[in-house]
PyMOL CGO cylinders between C-alpha atoms (Angstrom):
from pymol import cmd
from pymol.cgo import CYLINDER

trace = [
    CYLINDER, -2.77, 27.64, -5.76, -5.54, 25.10, -5.76, 0.3, 1, 1, 1, 1, 1, 1,
    CYLINDER, -5.54, 25.10, -5.76, -4.80, 22.34, -3.23, 0.3, 1, 1, 1, 1, 1, 1,
    CYLINDER, -4.80, 22.34, -3.23, -6.61, 19.86, -5.47, 0.3, 1, 1, 1, 1, 1, 1,
    CYLINDER, -6.61, 19.86, -5.47, -4.43, 20.62, -8.48, 0.3, 1, 1, 1, 1, 1, 1,
    CYLINDER, -4.43, 20.62, -8.48, -2.01, 18.06, -9.82, 0.3, 1, 1, 1, 1, 1, 1,
    CYLINDER, -2.01, 18.06, -9.82, 1.39, 19.16, -11.05, 0.3, 1, 1, 1, 1, 1, 1,
    CYLINDER, 1.39, 19.16, -11.05, 3.24, 17.09, -13.65, 0.3, 1, 1, 1, 1, 1, 1,
    CYLINDER, 3.24, 17.09, -13.65, 6.94, 17.76, -14.17, 0.3, 1, 1, 1, 1, 1, 1,
    CYLINDER, 6.94, 17.76, -14.17, 8.73, 16.55, -17.30, 0.3, 1, 1, 1, 1, 1, 1,
    CYLINDER, 8.73, 16.55, -17.30, 12.07, 14.80, -16.89, 0.3, 1, 1, 1, 1, 1, 1,
    CYLINDER, 12.07, 14.80, -16.89, 13.29, 16.35, -20.15, 0.3, 1, 1, 1, 1, 1, 1,
    CYLINDER, 13.29, 16.35, -20.15, 12.44, 19.16, -22.55, 0.3, 1, 1, 1, 1, 1, 1,
    CYLINDER, 12.44, 19.16, -22.55, 9.29, 18.44, -24.58, 0.3, 1, 1, 1, 1, 1, 1,
    CYLINDER, 9.29, 18.44, -24.58, 8.60, 19.49, -28.15, 0.3, 1, 1, 1, 1, 1, 1,
    CYLINDER, 8.60, 19.49, -28.15, 5.33, 21.20, -29.07, 0.3, 1, 1, 1, 1, 1, 1,
    CYLINDER, 5.33, 21.20, -29.07, 2.74, 18.57, -29.99, 0.3, 1, 1, 1, 1, 1, 1,
    CYLINDER, 2.74, 18.57, -29.99, 4.78, 15.70, -28.50, 0.3, 1, 1, 1, 1, 1, 1,
    CYLINDER, 4.78, 15.70, -28.50, 2.71, 12.98, -26.83, 0.3, 1, 1, 1, 1, 1, 1,
    CYLINDER, 2.71, 12.98, -26.83, 2.97, 12.97, -23.03, 0.3, 1, 1, 1, 1, 1, 1,
    CYLINDER, 2.97, 12.97, -23.03, 2.32, 9.74, -21.14, 0.3, 1, 1, 1, 1, 1, 1,
    CYLINDER, 2.32, 9.74, -21.14, 1.63, 9.27, -17.45, 0.3, 1, 1, 1, 1, 1, 1,
    CYLINDER, 1.63, 9.27, -17.45, 2.78, 6.15, -15.60, 0.3, 1, 1, 1, 1, 1, 1,
    CYLINDER, 2.78, 6.15, -15.60, 1.04, 4.88, -12.51, 0.3, 1, 1, 1, 1, 1, 1,
    CYLINDER, 1.04, 4.88, -12.51, 3.96, 2.58, -11.77, 0.3, 1, 1, 1, 1, 1, 1,
    CYLINDER, 3.96, 2.58, -11.77, 3.87, -1.16, -11.31, 0.3, 1, 1, 1, 1, 1, 1,
    CYLINDER, 3.87, -1.16, -11.31, 0.70, -1.29, -9.22, 0.3, 1, 1, 1, 1, 1, 1,
    CYLINDER, 0.70, -1.29, -9.22, -1.72, -4.14, -8.85, 0.3, 1, 1, 1, 1, 1, 1,
    CYLINDER, -1.72, -4.14, -8.85, -5.33, -3.74, -9.95, 0.3, 1, 1, 1, 1, 1, 1,
    CYLINDER, -5.33, -3.74, -9.95, -6.36, -3.59, -6.29, 0.3, 1, 1, 1, 1, 1, 1,
    CYLINDER, -6.36, -3.59, -6.29, -4.25, -0.49, -5.72, 0.3, 1, 1, 1, 1, 1, 1,
    CYLINDER, -4.25, -0.49, -5.72, -5.05, 1.08, -9.10, 0.3, 1, 1, 1, 1, 1, 1,
    CYLINDER, -5.05, 1.08, -9.10, -8.77, 0.75, -8.40, 0.3, 1, 1, 1, 1, 1, 1,
    CYLINDER, -8.77, 0.75, -8.40, -8.50, 1.91, -4.80, 0.3, 1, 1, 1, 1, 1, 1,
    CYLINDER, -8.50, 1.91, -4.80, -6.31, 4.91, -5.64, 0.3, 1, 1, 1, 1, 1, 1,
    CYLINDER, -6.31, 4.91, -5.64, -7.38, 5.98, -9.14, 0.3, 1, 1, 1, 1, 1, 1,
    CYLINDER, -7.38, 5.98, -9.14, -10.71, 4.25, -9.81, 0.3, 1, 1, 1, 1, 1, 1,
    CYLINDER, -10.71, 4.25, -9.81, -9.70, 2.04, -12.74, 0.3, 1, 1, 1, 1, 1, 1,
    CYLINDER, -9.70, 2.04, -12.74, -8.01, -1.29, -13.47, 0.3, 1, 1, 1, 1, 1, 1,
    CYLINDER, -8.01, -1.29, -13.47, -6.01, -2.77, -16.34, 0.3, 1, 1, 1, 1, 1, 1,
    CYLINDER, -6.01, -2.77, -16.34, -6.51, -6.15, -18.05, 0.3, 1, 1, 1, 1, 1, 1,
    CYLINDER, -6.51, -6.15, -18.05, -5.27, -8.94, -15.78, 0.3, 1, 1, 1, 1, 1, 1,
    CYLINDER, -5.27, -8.94, -15.78, -2.58, -9.93, -18.30, 0.3, 1, 1, 1, 1, 1, 1,
    CYLINDER, -2.58, -9.93, -18.30, -0.88, -6.54, -17.68, 0.3, 1, 1, 1, 1, 1, 1,
    CYLINDER, -0.88, -6.54, -17.68, -1.11, -6.65, -13.91, 0.3, 1, 1, 1, 1, 1, 1,
    CYLINDER, -1.11, -6.65, -13.91, 2.47, -6.73, -12.58, 0.3, 1, 1, 1, 1, 1, 1,
    CYLINDER, 2.47, -6.73, -12.58, 1.72, -8.43, -9.27, 0.3, 1, 1, 1, 1, 1, 1,
    CYLINDER, 1.72, -8.43, -9.27, -0.88, -8.72, -6.56, 0.3, 1, 1, 1, 1, 1, 1,
    CYLINDER, -0.88, -8.72, -6.56, -1.79, -6.71, -3.49, 0.3, 1, 1, 1, 1, 1, 1,
    CYLINDER, -1.79, -6.71, -3.49, -3.77, -7.49, -0.39, 0.3, 1, 1, 1, 1, 1, 1,
    CYLINDER, -3.77, -7.49, -0.39, -4.97, -4.86, 2.05, 0.3, 1, 1, 1, 1, 1, 1,
    CYLINDER, -4.97, -4.86, 2.05, -5.45, -5.99, 5.65, 0.3, 1, 1, 1, 1, 1, 1,
    CYLINDER, -5.45, -5.99, 5.65, -8.72, -4.68, 7.04, 0.3, 1, 1, 1, 1, 1, 1,
    CYLINDER, -8.72, -4.68, 7.04, -8.16, -3.87, 10.71, 0.3, 1, 1, 1, 1, 1, 1,
    CYLINDER, -8.16, -3.87, 10.71, -11.72, -4.79, 11.69, 0.3, 1, 1, 1, 1, 1, 1,
    CYLINDER, -11.72, -4.79, 11.69, -11.10, -8.38, 10.53, 0.3, 1, 1, 1, 1, 1, 1,
    CYLINDER, -11.10, -8.38, 10.53, -7.90, -8.80, 12.56, 0.3, 1, 1, 1, 1, 1, 1,
    CYLINDER, -7.90, -8.80, 12.56, -8.65, -6.55, 15.54, 0.3, 1, 1, 1, 1, 1, 1,
    CYLINDER, -8.65, -6.55, 15.54, -7.78, -9.19, 18.19, 0.3, 1, 1, 1, 1, 1, 1,
    CYLINDER, -7.78, -9.19, 18.19, -4.27, -9.38, 16.66, 0.3, 1, 1, 1, 1, 1, 1,
    CYLINDER, -4.27, -9.38, 16.66, -3.99, -5.59, 16.46, 0.3, 1, 1, 1, 1, 1, 1,
    CYLINDER, -3.99, -5.59, 16.46, -5.15, -5.27, 20.07, 0.3, 1, 1, 1, 1, 1, 1,
    CYLINDER, -5.15, -5.27, 20.07, -2.43, -7.66, 21.22, 0.3, 1, 1, 1, 1, 1, 1,
    CYLINDER, -2.43, -7.66, 21.22, 0.45, -6.28, 19.17, 0.3, 1, 1, 1, 1, 1, 1,
    CYLINDER, 0.45, -6.28, 19.17, -0.25, -2.71, 18.00, 0.3, 1, 1, 1, 1, 1, 1,
    CYLINDER, -0.25, -2.71, 18.00, -0.31, 0.53, 20.01, 0.3, 1, 1, 1, 1, 1, 1,
    CYLINDER, -0.31, 0.53, 20.01, -3.89, 1.66, 20.56, 0.3, 1, 1, 1, 1, 1, 1,
    CYLINDER, -3.89, 1.66, 20.56, -3.59, 4.80, 18.41, 0.3, 1, 1, 1, 1, 1, 1,
    CYLINDER, -3.59, 4.80, 18.41, -2.37, 2.74, 15.41, 0.3, 1, 1, 1, 1, 1, 1,
    CYLINDER, -2.37, 2.74, 15.41, -5.03, 0.03, 15.37, 0.3, 1, 1, 1, 1, 1, 1,
    CYLINDER, -5.03, 0.03, 15.37, -6.72, 1.51, 12.32, 0.3, 1, 1, 1, 1, 1, 1,
    CYLINDER, -6.72, 1.51, 12.32, -3.63, 1.07, 10.15, 0.3, 1, 1, 1, 1, 1, 1,
    CYLINDER, -3.63, 1.07, 10.15, -4.32, -0.49, 6.76, 0.3, 1, 1, 1, 1, 1, 1,
    CYLINDER, -4.32, -0.49, 6.76, -1.41, -2.80, 5.97, 0.3, 1, 1, 1, 1, 1, 1,
    CYLINDER, -1.41, -2.80, 5.97, -0.69, -3.50, 2.31, 0.3, 1, 1, 1, 1, 1, 1,
    CYLINDER, -0.69, -3.50, 2.31, 0.94, -6.76, 1.25, 0.3, 1, 1, 1, 1, 1, 1,
    CYLINDER, 0.94, -6.76, 1.25, 2.58, -6.61, -2.19, 0.3, 1, 1, 1, 1, 1, 1,
    CYLINDER, 2.58, -6.61, -2.19, 3.96, -9.51, -4.19, 0.3, 1, 1, 1, 1, 1, 1,
    CYLINDER, 3.96, -9.51, -4.19, 6.80, -7.40, -5.64, 0.3, 1, 1, 1, 1, 1, 1,
    CYLINDER, 6.80, -7.40, -5.64, 8.02, -5.37, -2.70, 0.3, 1, 1, 1, 1, 1, 1,
    CYLINDER, 8.02, -5.37, -2.70, 7.63, -4.59, 0.97, 0.3, 1, 1, 1, 1, 1, 1,
    CYLINDER, 7.63, -4.59, 0.97, 5.08, -1.81, 1.30, 0.3, 1, 1, 1, 1, 1, 1,
    CYLINDER, 5.08, -1.81, 1.30, 5.86, 1.07, 3.69, 0.3, 1, 1, 1, 1, 1, 1,
    CYLINDER, 5.86, 1.07, 3.69, 2.69, 0.26, 5.66, 0.3, 1, 1, 1, 1, 1, 1,
    CYLINDER, 2.69, 0.26, 5.66, 4.03, -3.21, 6.44, 0.3, 1, 1, 1, 1, 1, 1,
    CYLINDER, 4.03, -3.21, 6.44, 7.37, -1.73, 7.55, 0.3, 1, 1, 1, 1, 1, 1,
    CYLINDER, 7.37, -1.73, 7.55, 5.55, 0.74, 9.77, 0.3, 1, 1, 1, 1, 1, 1,
    CYLINDER, 5.55, 0.74, 9.77, 3.44, -1.99, 11.37, 0.3, 1, 1, 1, 1, 1, 1,
    CYLINDER, 3.44, -1.99, 11.37, 6.42, -4.27, 11.99, 0.3, 1, 1, 1, 1, 1, 1,
    CYLINDER, 6.42, -4.27, 11.99, 8.38, -1.40, 13.57, 0.3, 1, 1, 1, 1, 1, 1,
    CYLINDER, 8.38, -1.40, 13.57, 5.43, -0.41, 15.77, 0.3, 1, 1, 1, 1, 1, 1,
    CYLINDER, 5.43, -0.41, 15.77, 5.05, -4.00, 16.97, 0.3, 1, 1, 1, 1, 1, 1,
    CYLINDER, 5.05, -4.00, 16.97, 8.77, -4.29, 17.74, 0.3, 1, 1, 1, 1, 1, 1,
    CYLINDER, 8.77, -4.29, 17.74, 8.79, -0.90, 19.51, 0.3, 1, 1, 1, 1, 1, 1,
    CYLINDER, 8.79, -0.90, 19.51, 5.91, -2.13, 21.69, 0.3, 1, 1, 1, 1, 1, 1,
    CYLINDER, 5.91, -2.13, 21.69, 8.13, -5.03, 22.81, 0.3, 1, 1, 1, 1, 1, 1,
    CYLINDER, 8.13, -5.03, 22.81, 6.47, -7.75, 20.76, 0.3, 1, 1, 1, 1, 1, 1,
    CYLINDER, 6.47, -7.75, 20.76, 7.91, -10.17, 18.23, 0.3, 1, 1, 1, 1, 1, 1,
    CYLINDER, 7.91, -10.17, 18.23, 7.21, -8.75, 14.75, 0.3, 1, 1, 1, 1, 1, 1,
    CYLINDER, 7.21, -8.75, 14.75, 7.51, -12.22, 13.15, 0.3, 1, 1, 1, 1, 1, 1,
    CYLINDER, 7.51, -12.22, 13.15, 4.72, -13.55, 15.39, 0.3, 1, 1, 1, 1, 1, 1,
    CYLINDER, 4.72, -13.55, 15.39, 2.51, -10.61, 14.44, 0.3, 1, 1, 1, 1, 1, 1,
    CYLINDER, 2.51, -10.61, 14.44, 3.14, -11.22, 10.74, 0.3, 1, 1, 1, 1, 1, 1,
    CYLINDER, 3.14, -11.22, 10.74, 2.54, -14.96, 11.07, 0.3, 1, 1, 1, 1, 1, 1,
    CYLINDER, 2.54, -14.96, 11.07, -0.81, -14.38, 12.78, 0.3, 1, 1, 1, 1, 1, 1,
    CYLINDER, -0.81, -14.38, 12.78, -1.89, -11.83, 10.19, 0.3, 1, 1, 1, 1, 1, 1,
    CYLINDER, -1.89, -11.83, 10.19, -1.05, -14.17, 7.33, 0.3, 1, 1, 1, 1, 1, 1,
    CYLINDER, -1.05, -14.17, 7.33, -2.88, -17.06, 8.99, 0.3, 1, 1, 1, 1, 1, 1,
    CYLINDER, -2.88, -17.06, 8.99, -5.99, -14.90, 9.56, 0.3, 1, 1, 1, 1, 1, 1,
    CYLINDER, -5.99, -14.90, 9.56, -6.09, -13.31, 6.12, 0.3, 1, 1, 1, 1, 1, 1,
]
cmd.load_cgo(trace, "trace")
């Protein structure tokens, strides 16, 4: 098949002519725009997101992150802990550093 194809799977049997809706989940406008190229009115935005740009915090990354992970984009979400933040915190801890210090410095810089 085409690697660019998108497959949608229904959770239940659909009737002919029935309207089908697609949910993008509870994503902020930042992530909707970055991922899909559109946003929703601010009144419908479920929360906020902030994406850490490695080039703006490179001294922190150089101190705490393994060299091969210093390009990691970390996403902060107001509703949940993003997997990228978990990954970063685990990498920092595995490198023998204090993950809380890393997070504190990132928040102070951003």
